[in-house]
N, C-alpha and C positions, 0 to 999 in steps of 0.2 A: 426488470430494471437494467439488465445487462451490465452488471458491475465489473465482471472479470473478463479480461482478454488474455489469451495464451499467446504471447508475442514471440517467445523464444529468444528475445533480445536481452542480453545480460551485460553489454558493454556500457559502463557508466557514462562516458562522454556522449555516446549515441542517444542514450535515454534522456540525458539532460537537454540535448539539442531538440529532441522531439517535444519534450514538455515545454520548453521555452517557446517553440513555434506554436504550441497550443494555448499559450497565454498563462501558463503556470509560473509562479515565482516561489521564493523561499525554498529553493531546490537544494537539498543536502542529502548525504548518506547517513543512515542510522543503523546501529547494530543493537540487538537485544540478546542477552545470554539465554541459554536453554531454559525452557519452561516459564519464561516471563509471562505474566497475565495482566491485561488491561481490562478493567471492568466496563460495564455499559457506560457510554458517554456519547456526546455529540460535539460537532464543531459548527461555527457560524461561517464556514467557508468550505468550498469543495476541496477534497484532498485526494491525492494519488499515493499509493504504495506500490512500488515496482521492485520485485524481489531479484536480488543479485545472487545470493547464496542462502542455503538453508530453506526452512519452511515456516509458514505462519498460517494459523487458522483464524479467519475473521468471520464473526457472526453478526448478522443483522436480523431484523424482524422477518426478513424474507427467507433466511436460511443461513447455512454455514458454507464457507468457501475456503478450501485449502489452496494456498498459494505456494508455488515452487519457483525455482529460478526461471526467469523470463516471463513470469505472470505479473499482470498489472491489474490493480483493483482501483476503481474510481468510486469514492464515497461522497455523494452529494451533501451539501450543507444541510444540517438538521437531521441527518440519518442516524438513528441510534445504532451503535455497533460496539463490539468488544473484540479482543484479540488474545490468542494464546500462541506462544512461540513453540516451535518443535524442539525435540530433544537435542539437536545439534546447534541451536541458536539460529539467528537469521540476520541478514544484512540486506538493506533495501534502500532505494531512493525514495525520498519523501518530497512532495510538492504541494503547493496550495494555490487556489484561484479564488480571488475575492471579487464580490460584487456580482 
């Protein structure tokens, strides 16, 4: 599925510009405290998580993906996934694409 890209980009403004150019909206920065866990769920839209600081492990039925600063993960609409935040917390850019 090619969900993860190791971009090396961690500048918020640059990330937001790239995502807008790709047709994403609802772009915002989110932070989770250490060890936060999100159980299995889906969305009815495509979503992107692009890590600025910290780490987050995201699991899908295809496997687990550890995201570090500069890593971008695209999760297509309807994909079952879960997430567990690393021991230092995480800060990332979120974006959605509808339709």
